[in-house]
C-alpha positions as CSV (number, residue, x, y, z in Angstrom):
1,M,33.3,22.0,35.8
2,S,29.9,20.4,36.1
3,A,28.0,19.2,33.1
4,A,25.4,22.0,33.4
5,A,28.1,24.6,33.6
6,S,30.0,23.1,30.6
7,S,26.7,23.2,28.6
8,S,26.0,26.8,29.6
9,S,29.6,27.8,28.6
10,A,29.2,26.1,25.2
11,D,25.9,27.8,24.6
12,A,27.4,31.2,25.4
13,A,30.3,30.5,23.0
14,Y,27.9,29.5,20.2
15,A,25.6,32.5,20.6
16,P,27.6,34.9,18.4
17,V,27.6,32.2,15.7
18,A,23.8,31.7,15.9
19,R,23.3,35.5,15.7
20,A,25.5,35.8,12.6
21,V,23.8,32.9,10.8
22,E,20.4,34.3,11.6
23,A,21.4,37.8,10.3
24,M,22.7,36.2,7.1
25,R,19.4,34.2,6.7
26,Q,17.2,37.3,7.2
27,S,19.2,39.5,4.8
28,L,19.1,36.9,2.0
29,R,15.4,36.1,2.4
30,E,14.3,39.4,0.9
31,A,16.4,39.3,-2.3
32,P,14.6,36.9,-4.7
33,E,16.8,37.9,-7.6
34,R,19.8,36.5,-5.7
35,F,18.3,33.3,-4.4
36,A,20.0,30.9,-6.9
37,A,23.5,32.4,-6.6
38,A,23.2,32.9,-2.8
39,S,22.1,29.3,-2.4
40,K,25.3,28.1,-4.2
41,D,27.5,30.5,-2.2
42,V,26.0,29.4,1.1
43,G,26.6,25.8,0.1
44,V,30.3,26.6,-0.3
45,L,30.2,28.3,3.2
46,Q,28.8,25.1,4.6
47,K,31.8,23.1,3.2
48,L,34.2,25.7,4.5
49,L,32.9,25.1,8.0
50,R,32.3,21.3,7.6
51,N,35.9,20.5,6.4
52,P,37.8,21.7,9.6
53,A,35.0,20.3,11.8
54,D,35.4,16.8,10.2
55,Q,39.2,16.9,9.9
56,P,40.5,19.3,12.5
57,E,44.0,17.9,12.2
58,E,44.3,19.0,8.6
59,P,45.9,22.5,8.5
60,R,44.8,23.3,4.9
61,F,41.2,23.4,5.9
62,R,41.9,26.1,8.4
63,K,43.3,28.7,6.0
64,L,41.4,30.4,3.1
65,K,43.2,32.4,0.4
66,L,41.5,35.7,-0.1
67,T,42.7,35.7,-3.7
68,N,40.9,32.5,-4.5
69,A,38.1,33.4,-6.9
70,T,35.5,31.1,-5.3
71,V,36.4,32.3,-1.8
72,A,36.3,35.9,-2.9
73,R,32.9,35.5,-4.5
74,V,31.5,33.7,-1.4
75,L,32.8,36.3,1.0
76,A,31.0,39.0,-1.1
77,T,27.7,37.4,-0.2
78,T,25.9,39.3,2.5
79,G,26.6,37.8,6.0
80,V,29.1,35.1,5.0
81,R,32.2,36.9,6.4
82,E,30.4,37.6,9.6
83,V,29.6,33.9,10.1
84,L,33.2,32.8,9.5
85,E,34.5,35.4,11.9
86,A,32.0,34.4,14.6
87,C,33.3,30.8,14.1
88,G,36.9,31.9,14.9
89,F,38.3,32.8,11.5
90,S,40.4,36.0,11.5
91,A,41.8,37.9,8.5
92,D,45.3,39.2,7.5
93,A,46.3,40.7,4.2
94,E,46.1,37.4,2.3
95,H,44.1,34.9,4.3
96,L,41.2,34.1,6.6
97,E,42.7,31.7,9.1
98,L,41.1,29.6,11.8
99,R,43.4,29.4,14.8
100,M,42.5,26.4,16.8
101,E,44.1,23.3,18.1
102,A,43.0,20.0,16.6
103,T,42.2,18.8,20.1
104,D,39.9,21.7,20.8
105,T,36.6,19.7,21.0
106,A,34.6,22.8,21.9
107,A,35.7,24.6,18.8
108,V,35.1,21.5,16.6
109,A,31.6,21.2,18.1
110,R,30.9,24.9,17.4
111,L,32.0,24.5,13.8
112,S,29.7,21.4,13.3
113,S,26.7,23.3,14.8
114,A,27.5,26.3,12.5
115,A,27.7,24.0,9.5
116,E,24.3,22.5,10.3
117,A,22.7,25.9,10.7
118,V,24.2,27.1,7.4
119,E,23.0,24.0,5.7
120,A,19.5,24.8,6.9
121,A,19.9,28.3,5.6
122,Q,20.8,26.9,2.2
123,R,17.7,24.7,2.1
124,M,15.7,27.8,3.0
125,L,17.2,29.7,0.0
126,Q,16.5,26.7,-2.3
127,E,12.9,26.6,-1.2
128,L,12.5,30.4,-1.6
129,H,14.1,30.2,-5.1
130,W,11.5,27.5,-6.1
131,I,8.6,29.6,-4.7
132,A,9.8,32.7,-6.5
133,T,10.2,30.8,-9.8
134,V,6.6,29.5,-9.5
135,R,5.4,33.0,-8.7
136,D,6.9,34.3,-11.8
137,E,5.0,31.6,-13.9
138,V,1.6,32.5,-12.4
139,P,0.4,36.1,-13.1
140,S,-1.9,36.3,-10.1
141,L,1.0,35.5,-7.8
142,A,3.6,37.6,-9.7
143,A,1.4,40.7,-9.3
144,R,1.9,40.6,-5.5
145,P,4.9,42.3,-3.9
146,W,7.5,39.7,-2.7
147,A,7.5,38.9,1.0
148,A,9.4,35.8,2.2
149,D,7.1,35.6,5.3
150,G,3.9,33.9,4.1
151,A,5.2,33.1,0.6
152,A,5.1,29.3,1.2
153,H,1.5,29.5,2.6
154,A,0.3,31.6,-0.3
155,L,1.8,29.2,-2.8
156,V,0.2,26.2,-1.1
157,Q,-3.2,27.9,-1.1
158,A,-2.9,28.7,-4.8
159,C,-1.8,25.1,-5.5
160,L,-4.8,23.6,-3.7
161,A,-7.2,26.0,-5.3
162,A,-6.0,25.1,-8.7
163,V,-6.1,21.3,-8.1
164,S,-9.5,21.6,-6.4
165,A,-11.1,23.4,-9.4
166,P,-13.5,21.1,-11.3
167,A,-12.4,20.1,-14.7
168,S,-15.5,19.9,-16.9
169,D,-13.5,19.5,-20.2
170,P,-10.0,18.3,-21.3
171,L,-8.7,21.8,-21.5
172,A,-9.6,22.5,-17.8
173,L,-8.0,19.2,-16.8
174,A,-4.9,20.0,-18.7
175,A,-4.7,23.4,-16.9
176,K,-4.6,21.5,-13.6
177,I,-1.6,19.3,-14.5
178,P,1.2,21.9,-13.8
179,W,-0.3,22.4,-10.4
180,V,-0.3,18.6,-9.8
181,R,3.4,18.6,-10.6
182,R,4.0,21.5,-8.2
183,L,2.1,19.8,-5.4
184,N,4.0,16.6,-5.9
185,R,7.4,18.4,-5.8
186,L,6.2,20.4,-2.8
187,M,5.5,17.2,-0.9
188,F,8.6,15.2,-1.8
189,S,11.5,17.6,-2.3
190,A,13.6,17.6,0.8
191,E,14.3,21.4,0.8
192,L,10.6,22.5,0.7
193,Q,10.0,22.2,4.4
194,E,8.1,25.4,5.0
195,C,5.7,24.5,2.1
196,R,5.0,21.1,3.7
197,S,4.5,22.8,7.1
198,S,1.9,25.1,5.4
199,L,0.2,22.1,3.8
200,S,-0.1,20.0,6.9
201,P,-3.1,21.8,8.4
202,L,-4.8,21.7,5.0
203,A,-4.3,18.0,4.5
204,S,-8.0,17.2,4.4
205,V,-8.5,19.9,1.7
206,A,-5.6,18.4,-0.3
207,I,-7.0,14.9,0.0
208,V,-10.4,15.9,-1.5
209,A,-8.7,17.9,-4.3
210,L,-6.4,15.0,-5.2
211,Q,-9.3,12.5,-5.1
212,T,-11.3,14.7,-7.5
213,T,-8.3,15.0,-9.9
214,S,-7.6,11.3,-9.8
215,L,-11.1,10.5,-10.8
216,E,-11.0,13.1,-13.6
217,L,-7.8,11.5,-15.0
218,I,-9.3,8.0,-14.8
219,R,-12.6,9.0,-16.5
220,V,-10.7,10.2,-19.6
221,G,-8.9,6.9,-19.9
222,A,-5.9,7.5,-17.7
223,R,-3.9,8.6,-20.7
224,D,-1.8,11.0,-18.6
225,V,-0.2,8.2,-16.6
226,R,2.6,10.4,-15.2
227,S,0.0,12.8,-13.6
228,L,-2.0,9.9,-12.3
229,V,1.1,8.5,-10.6
230,E,2.0,11.9,-9.1
231,V,-1.5,12.3,-7.7
232,S,-1.5,8.8,-6.2
233,Q,1.9,9.4,-4.6
234,C,0.6,12.6,-2.9
235,L,-2.6,10.8,-1.7
236,A,-0.5,7.9,-0.2
237,Q,1.6,10.5,1.6
238,L,-1.3,12.4,3.0
239,W,-3.6,9.4,3.6
240,P,-1.1,6.6,4.7
241,P,-2.2,3.0,4.6
242,G,-2.7,1.1,7.9
243,E,-4.7,3.7,9.9
244,A,-7.8,2.0,11.1
245,R,-9.8,5.2,11.3
246,T,-9.4,6.0,7.6
247,L,-9.8,2.5,6.2
248,D,-13.5,2.8,5.2
249,A,-12.8,6.1,3.4
250,R,-9.7,4.7,1.6
251,L,-11.7,1.7,0.5
252,D,-14.6,3.9,-0.7
253,F,-12.2,5.9,-2.8
254,A,-10.4,2.8,-4.2
255,F,-13.8,1.5,-5.4
256,A,-14.8,4.9,-6.7
257,C,-11.6,4.8,-8.9
258,M,-12.7,1.4,-10.2
259,E,-16.1,2.7,-10.9
260,A,-14.6,5.6,-12.9
261,A,-12.7,3.1,-15.0
262,L,-15.9,1.1,-16.0
263,P,-16.6,1.2,-19.7
264,P,-19.5,3.5,-20.8
265,A,-22.9,2.2,-19.9
266,G,-24.7,0.4,-22.7
267,E,-21.7,-1.2,-24.3
268,P,-22.5,-4.9,-25.2
269,L,-20.0,-6.5,-22.8
270,E,-20.9,-9.7,-20.8
271,L,-18.8,-11.6,-18.3
272,R,-20.0,-15.1,-18.2
273,L,-17.9,-18.2,-17.3
274,R,-19.2,-21.6,-18.3
275,L,-17.3,-24.1,-16.1
276,V,-17.0,-27.8,-15.5
277,R,-18.0,-28.5,-11.9
278,R,-15.4,-31.2,-11.2
279,E,-12.7,-29.3,-13.1
280,L,-13.4,-25.9,-11.7
281,L,-9.8,-24.6,-11.6
282,G,-8.8,-25.9,-15.0
283,S,-11.9,-24.9,-16.8
284,A,-11.8,-21.4,-15.2
285,I,-8.2,-20.8,-16.2
286,E,-9.1,-22.0,-19.8
287,A,-12.2,-19.7,-19.9
288,L,-10.3,-16.7,-18.6
289,G,-7.5,-17.3,-21.1
290,A,-10.0,-17.3,-24.0
291,F,-10.9,-13.6,-23.7
292,S,-9.3,-11.6,-26.5
293,E,-6.9,-8.8,-25.6
294,M,-9.4,-6.4,-27.2
295,G,-12.2,-7.6,-25.0
296,V,-9.9,-7.2,-21.9
297,R,-8.9,-3.7,-22.9
298,C,-12.6,-2.8,-23.4
299,G,-13.3,-3.8,-19.9
300,V,-15.1,-7.2,-20.1
301,L,-13.5,-8.3,-16.9
302,K,-15.0,-5.3,-15.1
303,Q,-18.6,-6.5,-15.7
304,P,-20.9,-8.3,-13.3
305,L,-20.0,-12.0,-13.4
306,T,-22.4,-14.8,-14.1
307,I,-21.4,-18.4,-13.4
308,E,-22.8,-21.4,-15.2
309,Y,-21.9,-25.1,-14.9
310,V,-22.0,-27.5,-17.8
311,G,-24.9,-30.0,-17.4
312,E,-26.5,-28.0,-14.5
313,A,-29.7,-26.0,-14.8
314,G,-30.3,-22.9,-12.6
315,Q,-29.7,-19.2,-12.5
316,D,-26.9,-17.5,-10.7
317,A,-28.5,-15.0,-8.3
318,G,-25.2,-14.4,-6.5
319,G,-24.6,-17.7,-4.7
320,L,-22.8,-19.4,-7.6
321,R,-20.6,-16.4,-8.1
322,R,-19.6,-16.2,-4.5
323,Q,-19.0,-19.9,-4.4
324,F,-16.8,-19.7,-7.4
325,F,-14.4,-17.2,-5.8
326,D,-14.4,-19.3,-2.6
327,L,-13.6,-22.6,-4.4
328,F,-11.1,-21.2,-7.0
329,T,-8.4,-20.3,-4.5
330,A,-9.2,-23.3,-2.2
331,E,-8.2,-25.5,-5.2
332,L,-5.0,-23.7,-6.1
333,P,-2.6,-26.0,-4.1
334,A,-3.8,-29.0,-6.2
335,S,-2.3,-27.2,-9.3
336,R,1.3,-28.0,-8.1
337,L,2.1,-24.3,-8.6
338,W,1.0,-23.2,-5.1
339,T,1.7,-24.3,-1.6
340,H,0.9,-23.1,1.9
341,T,3.1,-21.4,4.4
342,D,3.2,-22.8,7.9
343,A,0.5,-20.4,8.9
344,G,-1.7,-21.4,6.0
345,G,-1.1,-18.5,3.6
346,L,-1.0,-19.3,-0.1
347,R,2.3,-18.7,-1.9
348,P,3.6,-19.8,-5.3
349,V,6.0,-22.8,-5.3
350,D,9.6,-21.5,-5.4
351,R,10.6,-21.0,-9.1
352,A,13.6,-23.2,-8.6
353,A,11.5,-26.1,-7.3
354,L,9.1,-26.2,-10.3
355,T,9.1,-29.1,-12.7
356,A,9.6,-28.3,-16.4
357,E,5.9,-29.0,-17.0
358,A,4.8,-26.7,-14.2
359,A,7.1,-23.9,-15.2
360,A,5.6,-23.9,-18.7
361,Q,2.2,-23.3,-17.1
362,L,3.4,-20.6,-14.7
363,R,2.6,-17.5,-16.9
364,P,-1.0,-18.4,-18.0
365,H,-1.9,-19.9,-14.6
366,M,-0.7,-16.9,-12.6
367,E,-2.2,-14.4,-15.1
368,A,-5.6,-16.2,-14.7
369,C,-5.3,-16.1,-10.9
370,G,-4.6,-12.3,-11.1
371,R,-7.6,-11.9,-13.3
372,V,-9.8,-13.8,-10.8
373,C,-8.6,-11.5,-8.0
374,G,-9.3,-8.4,-10.1
375,M,-12.7,-9.7,-11.0
376,A,-13.4,-10.3,-7.2
377,L,-12.7,-6.6,-6.6
378,Y,-15.0,-5.6,-9.4
379,Q,-17.8,-7.8,-8.1
380,E,-17.4,-6.1,-4.7
381,L,-17.7,-2.8,-6.5
382,H,-21.0,-3.9,-8.1
383,R,-22.2,-5.2,-4.8
384,R,-21.3,-1.9,-3.1
385,L,-23.1,0.2,-5.8
386,G,-26.2,-1.9,-5.3
387,C,-26.0,-1.3,-1.5
388,W,-25.3,2.4,-2.0
389,K,-28.4,2.7,-4.2
390,G,-30.5,1.3,-1.4
391,T,-29.1,3.7,1.2
392,G,-28.8,6.8,-1.0
393,R,-25.1,7.1,0.0
394,M,-23.4,7.4,-3.4
395,P,-19.8,8.7,-2.8
396,L,-18.0,10.8,-5.3
397,G,-20.7,10.8,-7.9
398,V,-20.7,7.1,-8.8
399,R,-23.5,5.8,-10.9
400,W,-26.4,3.5,-10.0
401,E,-26.2,-0.3,-10.2
402,P,-28.9,-2.9,-10.8
403,E,-30.6,-3.8,-7.5
404,V,-29.8,-7.5,-7.9
405,F,-26.6,-6.8,-6.0
406,A,-28.2,-5.0,-3.1
407,G,-28.2,-6.9,0.2
408,Q,-25.7,-9.6,-1.0
409,P,-22.7,-10.5,1.1
410,P,-19.2,-10.0,-0.4
411,S,-17.5,-12.4,-2.7
412,L,-14.5,-13.6,-0.9
413,L,-11.6,-15.8,-1.9
414,G,-11.6,-19.1,-0.1
415,D,-8.0,-18.9,0.9
416,S,-5.7,-16.0,1.8
417,F,-2.4,-15.2,0.2
418,A,0.8,-15.0,2.1
419,R,1.5,-11.4,3.0
420,Y,5.0,-11.3,1.5
421,F,3.5,-12.6,-1.8
422,L,1.0,-9.7,-1.8
423,R,3.8,-7.3,-1.2
424,A,5.6,-8.7,-4.2
425,V,2.5,-8.3,-6.3
426,R,2.1,-4.7,-5.2
427,H,5.8,-4.1,-6.1
428,D,6.6,-3.3,-2.4
429,P,8.7,-6.3,-1.4
430,P,10.4,-6.3,2.0
431,A,13.6,-4.4,1.7
432,T,15.6,-4.8,4.9
433,L,16.5,-7.8,7.1
434,A,14.1,-6.6,9.8
435,E,11.2,-6.5,7.2
436,L,12.2,-9.9,5.9
437,Q,12.1,-11.4,9.4
438,A,8.7,-9.7,10.1
439,E,7.3,-11.2,6.9
440,L,8.6,-14.6,7.9
441,R,7.0,-14.3,11.4
442,A,3.7,-13.3,9.9
443,E,3.6,-16.7,8.1
444,C,4.6,-18.8,11.1
445,P,2.0,-20.0,13.6
446,D,2.7,-19.0,17.2
447,S,2.9,-22.7,18.1
448,A,5.8,-23.3,15.7
449,P,8.0,-20.2,15.3
450,D,10.8,-20.2,12.7
451,Y,14.2,-19.7,14.4
452,R,15.2,-17.5,11.5
453,A,12.6,-14.9,12.4
454,S,14.0,-14.5,15.9
455,P,16.3,-11.5,16.7
456,E,18.4,-13.8,18.8
457,I,19.9,-15.4,15.7
458,L,21.8,-12.3,15.1
459,T,23.4,-12.1,18.6
460,R,24.2,-15.7,19.3
461,S,27.3,-17.5,18.2
462,L,27.2,-19.9,15.2
463,R,27.5,-22.8,17.6
464,E,24.6,-21.6,19.8
465,S,22.4,-21.1,16.7
466,G,23.4,-24.4,15.1
467,L,24.9,-22.7,12.1
468,E,28.5,-24.0,12.2
469,G,29.6,-25.3,8.8
470,Q,26.9,-23.3,6.9
471,T,27.8,-21.9,3.5
472,F,26.1,-19.4,1.2
473,V,26.4,-17.7,-2.2
474,R,26.9,-13.9,-2.1
475,H,25.8,-13.3,-5.7
476,V,24.3,-15.2,-8.6
477,G,26.9,-17.4,-10.2
478,G,29.4,-16.9,-7.3
479,A,31.1,-19.6,-5.3
480,E,29.9,-20.8,-2.0
481,V,31.6,-19.1,1.0
482,P,31.6,-20.3,4.6
483,L,29.5,-18.5,7.2
484,V,31.8,-16.9,9.8
485,E,31.2,-15.3,13.2
486,G,29.6,-11.9,12.7
487,G,28.3,-12.8,9.3
488,A,24.9,-14.2,10.3
489,A,23.0,-11.0,9.2
490,E,24.3,-11.2,5.6
491,W,23.7,-14.9,5.4
492,L,20.2,-14.6,6.8
493,E,19.2,-11.6,4.6
494,R,20.3,-13.5,1.5
495,M,18.5,-16.6,2.5
496,L,15.2,-14.9,3.3
497,R,15.4,-12.7,0.2
498,A,15.8,-15.7,-1.9
499,E,12.9,-17.4,-0.3
500,L,10.4,-14.5,0.3
501,V,11.2,-12.2,-2.6
502,D,13.3,-13.8,-5.4
503,G,11.5,-17.1,-5.2
504,V,8.1,-15.6,-5.9
505,A,9.1,-12.7,-8.1
506,A,8.3,-14.3,-11.5
507,A,4.9,-15.6,-10.3
508,A,4.1,-12.2,-8.7
509,A,4.9,-10.4,-12.0
510,H,2.5,-12.7,-14.0
511,F,-0.2,-12.4,-11.3
512,R,0.1,-8.6,-11.4
513,K,-0.3,-8.7,-15.2
514,G,-3.6,-10.6,-14.8
515,L,-4.8,-8.3,-12.0
516,V,-4.0,-5.2,-14.1
517,D,-5.8,-6.8,-17.0
518,A,-8.9,-6.8,-14.9
519,I,-8.7,-3.5,-12.9
520,S,-6.5,-1.2,-14.9
521,P,-7.9,2.3,-15.2
522,G,-6.8,2.7,-18.7
523,H,-3.5,3.0,-20.7
524,I,-1.3,1.2,-18.2
525,D,1.7,-1.0,-19.2
526,A,1.3,-4.1,-17.1
527,A,5.0,-4.8,-17.5
528,D,5.9,-1.6,-15.7
529,A,5.6,-2.7,-12.0
530,L,6.2,0.7,-10.6
531,T,3.5,2.3,-12.7
532,C,1.1,-0.5,-11.8
533,R,1.7,0.1,-8.1
534,W,0.9,3.9,-8.4
535,T,-2.2,3.5,-10.6
536,T,-3.9,0.8,-8.6
537,P,-5.5,2.3,-5.5
538,H,-5.8,-1.1,-3.7
539,F,-2.0,-1.2,-3.9
540,F,-1.0,2.3,-2.7
541,L,-3.9,3.0,-0.3
542,L,-4.0,-0.3,1.5
543,T,-1.4,-2.3,3.4
544,A,-0.8,-5.9,2.4
545,D,-2.8,-6.9,5.5
546,E,-5.7,-4.7,4.5
547,L,-5.6,-6.0,0.9
548,Q,-5.6,-9.6,2.3
549,A,-8.7,-8.8,4.4
550,Q,-10.4,-7.2,1.4
551,W,-9.9,-10.3,-0.7
552,S,-10.2,-13.1,1.8
553,G,-12.0,-11.7,4.9
554,A,-11.2,-13.7,8.0
555,A,-11.3,-17.3,9.1
556,V,-14.6,-18.4,10.5
557,S,-13.4,-18.7,14.1
558,R,-15.5,-19.2,17.2
559,S,-15.2,-15.4,17.9
560,F,-16.5,-14.7,14.3
561,V,-19.4,-17.0,14.9
562,A,-20.1,-15.1,18.1
563,S,-20.2,-11.8,16.2
564,C,-22.6,-13.4,13.6
565,R,-24.9,-14.6,16.4
566,A,-25.0,-11.1,17.9
567,T,-26.2,-9.6,14.6
568,A,-28.3,-12.4,13.1
569,T,-32.0,-12.0,12.4
570,V,-33.9,-15.1,13.8
571,H,-37.6,-15.9,13.4
572,P,-39.2,-16.6,16.7
573,E,-40.5,-20.0,15.5
574,V,-36.9,-21.3,15.3
575,A,-35.3,-19.4,18.1
576,Q,-34.4,-22.7,19.9
577,Q,-33.1,-24.3,16.8
578,A,-30.9,-21.2,16.1
579,Q,-29.6,-21.5,19.6
580,W,-28.6,-25.1,18.9
581,L,-27.0,-24.1,15.6
582,W,-24.7,-21.6,17.3
583,E,-23.7,-24.3,19.8
584,V,-22.9,-26.8,17.1
585,L,-20.9,-24.3,15.1
586,D,-18.9,-23.5,18.2
587,E,-18.1,-27.2,18.7
588,L,-16.8,-27.8,15.2
589,D,-13.1,-27.6,14.2
590,D,-12.0,-24.7,12.0
591,A,-12.1,-26.7,8.7
592,E,-15.5,-28.1,9.3
593,R,-16.9,-24.8,10.5
594,A,-15.7,-23.2,7.3
595,R,-17.6,-25.9,5.2
596,W,-20.8,-25.2,7.2
597,F,-20.4,-21.5,6.7
598,R,-19.9,-22.0,2.9
599,F,-23.3,-23.9,2.9
600,L,-24.9,-21.0,4.7
601,T,-23.4,-18.1,2.7
602,G,-21.6,-19.5,-0.3
603,S,-18.2,-18.5,1.2
604,S,-16.0,-20.3,3.7
605,R,-14.5,-17.0,4.9
606,G,-16.0,-14.3,7.0
607,P,-16.4,-10.8,5.6
608,R,-14.9,-7.8,7.3
609,G,-17.5,-6.4,9.7
610,G,-19.3,-9.7,10.1
611,A,-22.1,-11.5,8.3
612,N,-25.8,-10.6,8.5
613,L,-27.4,-14.1,8.7
614,R,-31.1,-14.6,8.6
615,I,-32.6,-17.7,10.0
616,G,-36.3,-18.5,9.3
617,P,-38.6,-21.5,9.6
618,R,-39.1,-24.3,7.1
619,A,-42.0,-26.7,7.1
620,G,-41.5,-30.5,7.5
621,G,-40.3,-30.9,11.1
622,D,-37.8,-33.7,11.9
623,G,-38.2,-35.3,8.5
624,A,-37.0,-32.2,6.5
625,F,-33.6,-30.9,5.6
626,P,-32.5,-27.2,6.0
627,F,-32.2,-25.1,2.9
628,A,-29.7,-22.3,2.4
629,H,-30.3,-19.2,0.2
630,A,-26.6,-18.5,-0.1
631,C,-27.2,-15.5,-2.4
632,V,-28.6,-13.6,0.6
633,S,-27.1,-15.5,3.6
634,S,-30.4,-16.9,4.6
635,L,-31.2,-20.3,6.2
636,D,-34.6,-22.0,6.2
637,L,-34.5,-24.2,9.3
638,P,-37.1,-26.9,10.2
639,S,-38.3,-27.0,13.8
640,Y,-36.1,-30.0,14.9
641,S,-37.0,-31.6,18.2
642,S,-33.4,-32.0,19.4
643,R,-29.9,-30.5,18.9
644,E,-28.6,-33.9,17.9
645,L,-31.1,-34.2,15.1
646,L,-30.3,-30.7,13.9
647,R,-26.6,-31.5,13.8
648,E,-27.2,-34.7,11.9
649,R,-29.6,-33.1,9.3
650,L,-27.6,-30.0,8.8
651,G,-24.4,-32.0,8.6
652,A,-25.9,-34.2,5.8
653,A,-27.0,-31.1,3.9
654,V,-23.5,-29.6,4.2
655,K,-21.9,-32.8,3.0
656,A,-24.3,-33.2,0.0
657,A,-23.9,-29.5,-1.0
658,H,-20.3,-29.0,-0.2
659,D,-19.5,-28.1,-3.8
660,K,-23.0,-27.1,-5.1
661,F,-26.3,-25.9,-3.9
662,T,-28.8,-28.7,-3.4
663,D,-32.3,-28.8,-1.9
664,L,-32.4,-32.3,-0.3
């Protein structure tokens, strides 16, 4: 018999089973008072079919005693006996018996298919039972006559209408919470498939409703943490991270949540750091550790930041602030608590490799680093609010901000964190061997790949991989065991987990604590990593790559300089000098180009979307030096007579002002 003919014959044999299961489904859909009991009975039916399908050689699974109380109850359920008979069971005075040979593969396949169809019918009943229960709790729904068709859609619409309703007072907000619970269950309970299908075309409506509810919860201090977590989980499901087309909207909402968490306007809070120029890292950590817990809870770290340096006059108009964030992370490796991956990403030194002195500093140091990164996000919020004021585009009802921030470039960290460290901070560490290898590859330059990140390591022999004689420990405190053929996956996963997850876990927890100190929307326990993840929009709405770009932008590569050149505003008097500037920047190596860019903008990294540089004239000709207004990314450039002179003068200015702003 041909394959096509065999398939057609199997379909014909299964057709009576399909009709019986469908008849059972339809008869049970219209009896809401029986949903709970029928779901349990249909679950037993599924087992009665699954057992002989999985173990056809076992005779006891092919004979059902009619006097058995459970069997009798299940057979009394509408449509169950017909399904069993369609599958080949026949009755005598005492039993229902399935007469088939253990080697009858067609019969076994028919039983397996029937069991799957019955399992789907049970999920349908479980969903309808939940819908009917919710209807009974809501008078407006309970007043309508029951109809299984359309019940899921009606419930979804009622749910979205309730969650979308504005909450002008605490009582109105409290009334929305049961619907938030229902929406969360609707989205994450496996059996509620028809509800999710009804929700899918209404996803955009649901996103707006959830955004509104999230902001309402934050504005009252995020006291209802459970509801905020459930709203966030729904948003992340409907609005998944990593989609380029939604990134701007996700960022807008993340910053709107931060704005909603700002303390009331008019409170006397000031965020001012007075630092020692040549001890920037140490003096910053000391200054950040000096804030009282009360001040932190009241939101002092959410305020606009002003930077002052001991022994230096001058006012921070944005350039010093931006320079601080740039230099802070650039100096971290000197602390002996941080190191770089092969690709240049910052990661904490492995806990096991820390000296006793360094280990004692781990908690305060990492908490301060987390606070700096949280402050960087809040400075970006203040900058955005200033820019929104200038354009009139104020999303989600955020409030006005002083115009001092308008037109300023972002404050970026001067170094980027390793992606796997950011995942640990977000409480989303790589879970599988494939994810661990992907994280390792992300931190390896293309020119020097790590053999452990290659899929070939799992298929080659130990000799081919150079792993003969390797040992490893299966669990903490266990003895070393030899690596054997076929065991490379276990060995590799344990090695990478120790390096990329366990080795940075303590540092990530302290870092997260400091970050939550700065950006927490309210009553959040920083020790609860899972709650921190779901109450921090920059965690659950962004991938680690997107968060990395938000904090650190991009390296100032030749392609980035080309994008700056395309958007720069150049005064006609210095058009030739600007042309030379682009050529010089193109010739520099990456490290030197970053230093020049810091002189121009206050940051050695390039913001997402490029930089809007302005180049204007400066008097003095060949005898003058250029002057950078880093607060607004503007360069005053003398009319030099040659490219060589421009490079020499600008290079001297960069060298003199590499850690401060100096008018030579």
